[in-house]
All heavy atoms as a GROMACS GRO file, in nm:
protein
  446
    1MET      N    1   0.084  -0.117   0.000
    1MET     CA    2   0.000   0.000   0.000
    1MET      C    3   0.089   0.124   0.000
    1MET      O    4   0.178   0.137   0.083
    1MET     CB    5  -0.088  -0.004   0.124
    1MET     CG    6  -0.190   0.101   0.127
    1MET     SD    7  -0.305   0.059   0.259
    1MET     CE    8  -0.427   0.178   0.225
    2PRO      N    9   0.067   0.217  -0.092
    2PRO     CA   10   0.153   0.334  -0.100
    2PRO      C   11   0.137   0.426   0.021
    2PRO      O   12   0.028   0.443   0.074
    2PRO     CB   13   0.110   0.404  -0.227
    2PRO     CG   14  -0.020   0.346  -0.266
    2PRO     CD   15  -0.033   0.214  -0.199
    3GLN      N   16   0.247   0.483   0.062
    3GLN     CA   17   0.246   0.572   0.177
    3GLN      C   18   0.215   0.716   0.137
    3GLN      O   19   0.156   0.790   0.213
    3GLN     CB   20   0.382   0.568   0.247
    3GLN     CG   21   0.414   0.432   0.306
    3GLN     CD   22   0.318   0.395   0.418
    3GLN    OE1   23   0.280   0.479   0.497
    3GLN    NE2   24   0.278   0.270   0.422
    4HIS      N   25   0.258   0.754   0.019
    4HIS     CA   26   0.241   0.893  -0.026
    4HIS      C   27   0.172   0.895  -0.161
    4HIS      O   28   0.193   0.809  -0.244
    4HIS     CB   29   0.377   0.962  -0.039
    4HIS     CG   30   0.457   0.958   0.087
    4HIS    ND1   31   0.431   1.036   0.196
    4HIS    CD2   32   0.562   0.880   0.123
    4HIS    CE1   33   0.516   1.009   0.292
    4HIS    NE2   34   0.598   0.914   0.250
    5THR      N   35   0.092   0.997  -0.182
    5THR     CA   36   0.031   1.013  -0.313
    5THR      C   37   0.124   1.093  -0.401
    5THR      O   38   0.184   1.188  -0.356
    5THR     CB   39  -0.100   1.091  -0.300
    5THR    OG1   40  -0.123   1.130  -0.167
    5THR    CG2   41  -0.217   1.019  -0.352
    6PRO      N   42   0.139   1.054  -0.527
    6PRO     CA   43   0.228   1.129  -0.615
    6PRO      C   44   0.175   1.270  -0.639
    6PRO      O   45   0.055   1.290  -0.652
    6PRO     CB   46   0.230   1.047  -0.743
    6PRO     CG   47   0.114   0.956  -0.735
    6PRO     CD   48   0.079   0.939  -0.592
    7THR      N   49   0.265   1.366  -0.643
    7THR     CA   50   0.225   1.505  -0.663
    7THR      C   51   0.205   1.537  -0.810
    7THR      O   52   0.129   1.626  -0.844
    7THR     CB   53   0.330   1.600  -0.605
    7THR    OG1   54   0.456   1.569  -0.666
    7THR    CG2   55   0.340   1.584  -0.456
    8ALA      N   56   0.273   1.467  -0.898
    8ALA     CA   57   0.257   1.488  -1.042
    8ALA      C   58   0.209   1.358  -1.105
    8ALA      O   59   0.238   1.249  -1.055
    8ALA     CB   60   0.391   1.530  -1.103
    9PRO      N   61   0.136   1.368  -1.216
    9PRO     CA   62   0.090   1.244  -1.280
    9PRO      C   63   0.206   1.160  -1.332
    9PRO      O   64   0.305   1.212  -1.380
    9PRO     CB   65   0.002   1.294  -1.395
    9PRO     CG   66   0.025   1.440  -1.406
    9PRO     CD   67   0.091   1.488  -1.282
   10VAL      N   68   0.192   1.029  -1.322
   10VAL     CA   69   0.296   0.937  -1.366
   10VAL      C   70   0.298   0.934  -1.518
   10VAL      O   71   0.194   0.940  -1.583
   10VAL     CB   72   0.268   0.796  -1.309
   10VAL    CG1   73   0.368   0.695  -1.360
   10VAL    CG2   74   0.270   0.800  -1.158
   11CYS      N   75   0.416   0.926  -1.574
   11CYS     CA   76   0.433   0.922  -1.719
   11CYS      C   77   0.361   0.801  -1.777
   11CYS      O   78   0.379   0.690  -1.729
   11CYS     CB   79   0.582   0.917  -1.754
   11CYS     SG   80   0.614   0.903  -1.931
   12ARG      N   81   0.280   0.821  -1.880
   12ARG     CA   82   0.204   0.710  -1.936
   12ARG      C   83   0.288   0.620  -2.025
   12ARG      O   84   0.250   0.507  -2.052
   12ARG     CB   85   0.084   0.761  -2.014
   12ARG     CG   86   0.121   0.838  -2.138
   12ARG     CD   87  -0.002   0.895  -2.205
   12ARG     NE   88   0.038   0.964  -2.326
   12ARG     CZ   89   0.007   0.925  -2.446
   12ARG    NH1   90  -0.069   0.818  -2.462
   12ARG    NH2   91   0.048   0.990  -2.551
   13ASP      N   92   0.403   0.667  -2.068
   13ASP     CA   93   0.488   0.586  -2.155
   13ASP      C   94   0.577   0.489  -2.076
   13ASP      O   95   0.600   0.378  -2.118
   13ASP     CB   96   0.576   0.674  -2.243
   13ASP     CG   97   0.493   0.752  -2.344
   13ASP    OD1   98   0.390   0.699  -2.388
   13ASP    OD2   99   0.532   0.865  -2.379
   14CYS      N  100   0.628   0.533  -1.961
   14CYS     CA  101   0.720   0.447  -1.884
   14CYS      C  102   0.662   0.403  -1.750
   14CYS      O  103   0.728   0.329  -1.677
   14CYS     CB  104   0.852   0.520  -1.862
   14CYS     SG  105   0.840   0.666  -1.757
   15ASP      N  106   0.541   0.446  -1.715
   15ASP     CA  107   0.475   0.411  -1.588
   15ASP      C  108   0.557   0.447  -1.466
   15ASP      O  109   0.552   0.380  -1.364
   15ASP     CB  110   0.439   0.262  -1.584
   15ASP     CG  111   0.326   0.228  -1.679
   15ASP    OD1  112   0.243   0.316  -1.702
   15ASP    OD2  113   0.323   0.115  -1.727
   16GLY      N  114   0.637   0.552  -1.475
   16GLY     CA  115   0.715   0.598  -1.362
   16GLY      C  116   0.854   0.539  -1.353
   16GLY      O  117   0.936   0.582  -1.274
   17PHE      N  118   0.884   0.437  -1.434
   17PHE     CA  119   1.018   0.378  -1.438
   17PHE      C  120   1.094   0.446  -1.551
   17PHE      O  121   1.104   0.394  -1.662
   17PHE     CB  122   1.009   0.226  -1.460
   17PHE     CG  123   0.938   0.156  -1.348
   17PHE    CD1  124   0.805   0.124  -1.357
   17PHE    CD2  125   1.006   0.125  -1.232
   17PHE    CE1  126   0.739   0.061  -1.253
   17PHE    CE2  127   0.942   0.062  -1.128
   17PHE     CZ  128   0.808   0.030  -1.138
   18ALA      N  129   1.149   0.563  -1.522
   18ALA     CA  130   1.203   0.651  -1.626
   18ALA      C  131   1.336   0.606  -1.682
   18ALA      O  132   1.372   0.642  -1.793
   18ALA     CB  133   1.216   0.792  -1.570
   19THR      N  134   1.412   0.527  -1.608
   19THR     CA  135   1.543   0.484  -1.655
   19THR      C  136   1.550   0.332  -1.651
   19THR      O  137   1.513   0.269  -1.553
   19THR     CB  138   1.654   0.542  -1.566
   19THR    OG1  139   1.639   0.684  -1.564
   19THR    CG2  140   1.790   0.508  -1.621
   20ALA      N  141   1.600   0.274  -1.760
   20ALA     CA  142   1.618   0.129  -1.768
   20ALA      C  143   1.765   0.100  -1.797
   20ALA      O  144   1.830   0.173  -1.870
   20ALA     CB  145   1.531   0.069  -1.877
   21THR      N  146   1.817  -0.006  -1.738
   21THR     CA  147   1.954  -0.048  -1.763
   21THR      C  148   1.949  -0.179  -1.842
   21THR      O  149   1.887  -0.275  -1.799
   21THR     CB  150   2.030  -0.068  -1.631
   21THR    OG1  151   2.021   0.054  -1.556
   21THR    CG2  152   2.175  -0.099  -1.656
   22ILE      N  153   2.016  -0.179  -1.956
   22ILE     CA  154   2.014  -0.295  -2.045
   22ILE      C  155   2.156  -0.349  -2.057
   22ILE      O  156   2.249  -0.273  -2.083
   22ILE     CB  157   1.961  -0.254  -2.184
   22ILE    CG1  158   1.822  -0.194  -2.170
   22ILE    CG2  159   1.961  -0.373  -2.278
   22ILE    CD1  160   1.772  -0.129  -2.295
   23THR      N  161   2.172  -0.479  -2.039
   23THR     CA  162   2.304  -0.539  -2.058
   23THR      C  163   2.324  -0.571  -2.205
   23THR      O  164   2.230  -0.610  -2.275
   23THR     CB  165   2.321  -0.667  -1.975
   23THR    OG1  166   2.224  -0.761  -2.018
   23THR    CG2  167   2.305  -0.640  -1.828
   24THR      N  168   2.447  -0.557  -2.251
   24THR     CA  169   2.477  -0.583  -2.392
   24THR      C  170   2.524  -0.725  -2.414
   24THR      O  171   2.532  -0.769  -2.528
   24THR     CB  172   2.586  -0.487  -2.442
   24THR    OG1  173   2.704  -0.507  -2.364
   24THR    CG2  174   2.541  -0.343  -2.432
   25GLY      N  175   2.555  -0.797  -2.310
   25GLY     CA  176   2.601  -0.935  -2.322
   25GLY      C  177   2.753  -0.947  -2.315
   25GLY      O  178   2.805  -1.055  -2.291
   26THR      N  179   2.825  -0.839  -2.336
   26THR     CA  180   2.972  -0.844  -2.326
   26THR      C  181   3.015  -0.807  -2.185
   26THR      O  182   2.936  -0.758  -2.105
   26THR     CB  183   3.037  -0.749  -2.428
   26THR    OG1  184   2.989  -0.617  -2.404
   26THR    CG2  185   3.002  -0.789  -2.569
   27ARG      N  186   3.141  -0.829  -2.156
   27ARG     CA  187   3.194  -0.801  -2.023
   27ARG      C  188   3.318  -0.712  -2.031
   27ARG      O  189   3.390  -0.715  -2.130
   27ARG     CB  190   3.230  -0.931  -1.951
   27ARG     CG  191   3.111  -1.016  -1.921
   27ARG     CD  192   3.152  -1.137  -1.839
   27ARG     NE  193   3.039  -1.223  -1.812
   27ARG     CZ  194   2.973  -1.223  -1.697
   27ARG    NH1  195   3.008  -1.145  -1.600
   27ARG    NH2  196   2.872  -1.305  -1.680
   28HIS      N  197   3.341  -0.636  -1.924
   28HIS     CA  198   3.464  -0.558  -1.908
   28HIS      C  199   3.577  -0.653  -1.871
   28HIS      O  200   3.555  -0.771  -1.843
   28HIS     CB  201   3.447  -0.452  -1.798
   28HIS     CG  202   3.351  -0.342  -1.834
   28HIS    ND1  203   3.379  -0.247  -1.927
   28HIS    CD2  204   3.228  -0.315  -1.787
   28HIS    CE1  205   3.277  -0.164  -1.936
   28HIS    NE2  206   3.183  -0.202  -1.852
   29THR      N  207   3.699  -0.601  -1.868
   29THR     CA  208   3.814  -0.684  -1.832
   29THR      C  209   3.810  -0.731  -1.687
   29THR      O  210   3.866  -0.835  -1.654
   29THR     CB  211   3.946  -0.608  -1.856
   29THR    OG1  212   3.942  -0.485  -1.785
   29THR    CG2  213   3.965  -0.582  -2.004
   30ASP      N  214   3.741  -0.657  -1.600
   30ASP     CA  215   3.730  -0.698  -1.460
   30ASP      C  216   3.616  -0.799  -1.437
   30ASP      O  217   3.596  -0.846  -1.326
   30ASP     CB  218   3.713  -0.577  -1.369
   30ASP     CG  219   3.584  -0.501  -1.394
   30ASP    OD1  220   3.514  -0.530  -1.493
   30ASP    OD2  221   3.553  -0.412  -1.313
   31GLY      N  222   3.540  -0.832  -1.541
   31GLY     CA  223   3.434  -0.931  -1.529
   31GLY      C  224   3.294  -0.873  -1.516
   31GLY      O  225   3.196  -0.946  -1.525
   32SER      N  226   3.283  -0.742  -1.494
   32SER     CA  227   3.150  -0.682  -1.483
   32SER      C  228   3.089  -0.667  -1.622
   32SER      O  229   3.158  -0.661  -1.722
   32SER     CB  230   3.159  -0.546  -1.413
   32SER     OG  231   3.240  -0.458  -1.488
   33ARG      N  232   2.958  -0.661  -1.628
   33ARG     CA  233   2.888  -0.653  -1.756
   33ARG      C  234   2.883  -0.510  -1.810
   33ARG      O  235   2.876  -0.414  -1.735
   33ARG     CB  236   2.746  -0.705  -1.742
   33ARG     CG  237   2.740  -0.851  -1.707
   33ARG     CD  238   2.597  -0.900  -1.724
   33ARG     NE  239   2.588  -1.040  -1.692
   33ARG     CZ  240   2.595  -1.137  -1.782
   33ARG    NH1  241   2.614  -1.108  -1.907
   33ARG    NH2  242   2.585  -1.262  -1.744
   34VAL      N  243   2.884  -0.501  -1.942
   34VAL     CA  244   2.869  -0.372  -2.009
   34VAL      C  245   2.720  -0.342  -2.014
   34VAL      O  246   2.640  -0.424  -2.059
   34VAL     CB  247   2.928  -0.378  -2.152
   34VAL    CG1  248   2.905  -0.246  -2.223
   34VAL    CG2  249   3.075  -0.411  -2.147
   35THR      N  250   2.680  -0.225  -1.964
   35THR     CA  251   2.538  -0.188  -1.961
   35THR      C  252   2.515  -0.055  -2.031
   35THR      O  253   2.605   0.029  -2.041
   35THR     CB  254   2.487  -0.177  -1.816
   35THR    OG1  255   2.566  -0.082  -1.747
   35THR    CG2  256   2.493  -0.311  -1.745
   36LEU      N  257   2.394  -0.038  -2.079
   36LEU     CA  258   2.350   0.089  -2.137
   36LEU      C  259   2.239   0.145  -2.050
   36LEU      O  260   2.150   0.071  -2.007
   36LEU     CB  261   2.297   0.068  -2.279
   36LEU     CG  262   2.393   0.009  -2.380
   36LEU    CD1  263   2.318  -0.021  -2.509
   36LEU    CD2  264   2.506   0.106  -2.407
   37ARG      N  265   2.243   0.274  -2.025
   37ARG     CA  266   2.137   0.339  -1.948
   37ARG      C  267   2.047   0.414  -2.043
   37ARG      O  268   2.091   0.503  -2.114
   37ARG     CB  269   2.200   0.438  -1.851
   37ARG     CG  270   2.160   0.414  -1.711
   37ARG     CD  271   2.224   0.512  -1.621
   37ARG     NE  272   2.117   0.566  -1.540
   37ARG     CZ  273   2.134   0.650  -1.445
   37ARG    NH1  274   2.252   0.696  -1.420
   37ARG    NH2  275   2.033   0.691  -1.375
   38ILE      N  276   1.921   0.378  -2.048
   38ILE     CA  277   1.826   0.439  -2.139
   38ILE      C  278   1.721   0.514  -2.057
   38ILE      O  279   1.663   0.460  -1.963
   38ILE     CB  280   1.756   0.330  -2.225
   38ILE    CG1  281   1.857   0.237  -2.288
   38ILE    CG2  282   1.666   0.394  -2.329
   38ILE    CD1  283   1.953   0.303  -2.383
   39THR      N  284   1.694   0.638  -2.095
   39THR     CA  285   1.592   0.717  -2.027
   39THR      C  286   1.470   0.732  -2.117
   39THR      O  287   1.479   0.727  -2.239
   39THR     CB  288   1.644   0.858  -1.990
   39THR    OG1  289   1.688   0.923  -2.108
   39THR    CG2  290   1.757   0.850  -1.891
   40CYS      N  291   1.357   0.751  -2.057
   40CYS     CA  292   1.230   0.766  -2.129
   40CYS      C  293   1.232   0.896  -2.208
   40CYS      O  294   1.256   1.003  -2.151
   40CYS     CB  295   1.114   0.765  -2.030
   40CYS     SG  296   0.954   0.799  -2.104
   41PRO      N  297   1.208   0.891  -2.339
   41PRO     CA  298   1.209   1.014  -2.418
   41PRO      C  299   1.088   1.104  -2.393
   41PRO      O  300   1.093   1.224  -2.416
   41PRO     CB  301   1.211   0.964  -2.563
   41PRO     CG  302   1.156   0.828  -2.558
   41PRO     CD  303   1.189   0.773  -2.423
   42ALA      N  304   0.979   1.047  -2.343
   42ALA     CA  305   0.859   1.128  -2.321
   42ALA      C  306   0.874   1.221  -2.200
   42ALA      O  307   0.842   1.339  -2.208
   42ALA     CB  308   0.739   1.038  -2.304
   43CYS      N  309   0.924   1.166  -2.089
   43CYS     CA  310   0.937   1.248  -1.967
   43CYS      C  311   1.081   1.291  -1.942
   43CYS      O  312   1.109   1.357  -1.844
   43CYS     CB  313   0.883   1.172  -1.846
   43CYS     SG  314   0.977   1.023  -1.805
   44LYS      N  315   1.172   1.248  -2.029
   44LYS     CA  316   1.314   1.282  -2.022
   44LYS      C  317   1.377   1.238  -1.890
   44LYS      O  318   1.459   1.306  -1.831
   44LYS     CB  319   1.336   1.431  -2.046
   44LYS     CG  320   1.292   1.472  -2.186
   44LYS     CD  321   1.305   1.619  -2.207
   44LYS     CE  322   1.261   1.660  -2.344
   44LYS     NZ  323   1.131   1.621  -2.386
   45GLY      N  324   1.336   1.120  -1.842
   45GLY     CA  325   1.396   1.062  -1.723
   45GLY      C  326   1.340   1.110  -1.591
   45GLY      O  327   1.392   1.077  -1.486
   46ALA      N  328   1.231   1.185  -1.593
   46ALA     CA  329   1.173   1.236  -1.469
   46ALA      C  330   1.078   1.136  -1.403
   46ALA      O  331   1.063   1.134  -1.282
   46ALA     CB  332   1.100   1.367  -1.494
   47GLY      N  333   1.010   1.054  -1.483
   47GLY     CA  334   0.915   0.959  -1.429
   47GLY      C  335   0.774   1.013  -1.415
   47GLY      O  336   0.681   0.940  -1.385
   48HIS      N  337   0.758   1.140  -1.434
   48HIS     CA  338   0.625   1.201  -1.429
   48HIS      C  339   0.614   1.308  -1.536
   48HIS      O  340   0.714   1.356  -1.588
   48HIS     CB  341   0.596   1.259  -1.290
   48HIS     CG  342   0.694   1.365  -1.250
   48HIS    ND1  343   0.811   1.334  -1.185
   48HIS    CD2  344   0.694   1.499  -1.266
   48HIS    CE1  345   0.878   1.447  -1.163
   48HIS    NE2  346   0.810   1.547  -1.212
   49THR      N  347   0.494   1.344  -1.567
   49THR     CA  348   0.471   1.447  -1.668
   49THR      C  349   0.411   1.569  -1.602
   49THR      O  350   0.344   1.559  -1.498
   49THR     CB  351   0.375   1.396  -1.776
   49THR    OG1  352   0.254   1.354  -1.714
   49THR    CG2  353   0.434   1.282  -1.855
   50THR      N  354   0.434   1.682  -1.659
   50THR     CA  355   0.373   1.803  -1.608
   50THR      C  356   0.232   1.812  -1.664
   50THR      O  357   0.208   1.775  -1.779
   50THR     CB  358   0.454   1.928  -1.650
   50THR    OG1  359   0.466   1.928  -1.792
   50THR    CG2  360   0.592   1.926  -1.588
   51PRO      N  361   0.139   1.858  -1.585
   51PRO     CA  362   0.002   1.866  -1.635
   51PRO      C  363  -0.006   1.967  -1.750
   51PRO      O  364   0.063   2.068  -1.751
   51PRO     CB  365  -0.079   1.913  -1.514
   51PRO     CG  366   0.019   1.951  -1.411
   51PRO     CD  367   0.152   1.899  -1.448
   52ALA      N  368  -0.090   1.936  -1.847
   52ALA     CA  369  -0.106   2.023  -1.962
   52ALA      C  370  -0.173   2.153  -1.919
   52ALA      O  371  -0.267   2.154  -1.839
   52ALA     CB  372  -0.189   1.955  -2.068
   53VAL      N  373  -0.125   2.262  -1.971
   53VAL     CA  374  -0.181   2.393  -1.940
   53VAL      C  375  -0.295   2.418  -2.038
   53VAL      O  376  -0.277   2.410  -2.159
   53VAL     CB  377  -0.074   2.503  -1.953
   53VAL    CG1  378  -0.135   2.640  -1.926
   53VAL    CG2  379   0.041   2.474  -1.860
   54ARG      N  380  -0.410   2.445  -1.985
   54ARG     CA  381  -0.524   2.472  -2.071
   54ARG      C  382  -0.528   2.620  -2.105
   54ARG      O  383  -0.521   2.706  -2.017
   54ARG     CB  384  -0.653   2.432  -2.003
   54ARG     CG  385  -0.660   2.283  -1.982
   54ARG     CD  386  -0.793   2.244  -1.928
   54ARG     NE  387  -0.794   2.100  -1.907
   54ARG     CZ  388  -0.901   2.034  -1.878
   54ARG    NH1  389  -1.015   2.095  -1.866
   54ARG    NH2  390  -0.895   1.904  -1.860
   55VAL      N  391  -0.540   2.647  -2.232
   55VAL     CA  392  -0.545   2.785  -2.279
   55VAL      C  393  -0.676   2.805  -2.353
   55VAL      O  394  -0.715   2.724  -2.437
   55VAL     CB  395  -0.426   2.814  -2.374
   55VAL    CG1  396  -0.433   2.956  -2.425
   55VAL    CG2  397  -0.295   2.789  -2.302
   56ARG      N  398  -0.742   2.912  -2.322
   56ARG     CA  399  -0.868   2.942  -2.389
   56ARG      C  400  -0.839   3.042  -2.501
   56ARG      O  401  -0.781   3.147  -2.480
   56ARG     CB  402  -0.963   3.004  -2.289
   56ARG     CG  403  -1.105   2.968  -2.313
   56ARG     CD  404  -1.187   3.022  -2.202
   56ARG     NE  405  -1.219   2.912  -2.113
   56ARG     CZ  406  -1.333   2.905  -2.048
   56ARG    NH1  407  -1.421   2.999  -2.058
   56ARG    NH2  408  -1.358   2.802  -1.972
   57VAL      N  409  -0.883   3.007  -2.620
   57VAL     CA  410  -0.862   3.092  -2.736
   57VAL      C  411  -0.997   3.126  -2.795
   57VAL      O  412  -1.080   3.038  -2.817
   57VAL     CB  413  -0.775   3.020  -2.843
   57VAL    CG1  414  -0.758   3.107  -2.965
   57VAL    CG2  415  -0.641   2.982  -2.786
   58ARG      N  416  -1.017   3.254  -2.821
   58ARG     CA  417  -1.143   3.296  -2.881
   58ARG      C  418  -1.125   3.301  -3.031
   58ARG      O  419  -1.035   3.370  -3.081
   58ARG     CB  420  -1.184   3.431  -2.826
   58ARG     CG  421  -1.320   3.470  -2.874
   58ARG     CD  422  -1.368   3.592  -2.804
   58ARG     NE  423  -1.502   3.620  -2.852
   58ARG     CZ  424  -1.583   3.705  -2.798
   58ARG    NH1  425  -1.543   3.771  -2.693
   58ARG    NH2  426  -1.700   3.725  -2.848
   59VAL      N  427  -1.213   3.234  -3.103
   59VAL     CA  428  -1.206   3.231  -3.249
   59VAL      C  429  -1.327   3.308  -3.302
   59VAL      O  430  -1.438   3.289  -3.258
   59VAL     CB  431  -1.209   3.085  -3.300
   59VAL    CG1  432  -1.206   3.083  -3.451
   59VAL    CG2  433  -1.093   3.007  -3.241
   60GLY      N  434  -1.299   3.392  -3.399
   60GLY     CA  435  -1.408   3.471  -3.457
   60GLY      C  436  -1.405   3.614  -3.409
   60GLY      O  437  -1.308   3.662  -3.352
   61LYS      N  438  -1.516   3.683  -3.434
   61LYS     CA  439  -1.520   3.826  -3.397
   61LYS      C  440  -1.571   3.848  -3.259
   61LYS      O  441  -1.637   3.793  -3.190
   61LYS     CB  442  -1.606   3.902  -3.497
   61LYS     CG  443  -1.542   3.908  -3.631
   61LYS     CD  444  -1.625   3.994  -3.721
   61LYS     CE  445  -1.557   4.006  -3.856
   61LYS     NZ  446  -1.622   4.094  -3.945
   0.00000   0.00000   0.00000
């Protein structure tokens, strides 16, 4: 059960998991794996999105 309510809406593309680490299958000389860090392009690694600003535009005369 969550303790805190999120203050900003969670990103719909990454569900709040903004960064993923992917192994490439190769290893460094010390034996550790080579990894790539990928961030969500929609939220740019924040995990949440800013709410859309609603703007009212009058069309016509």
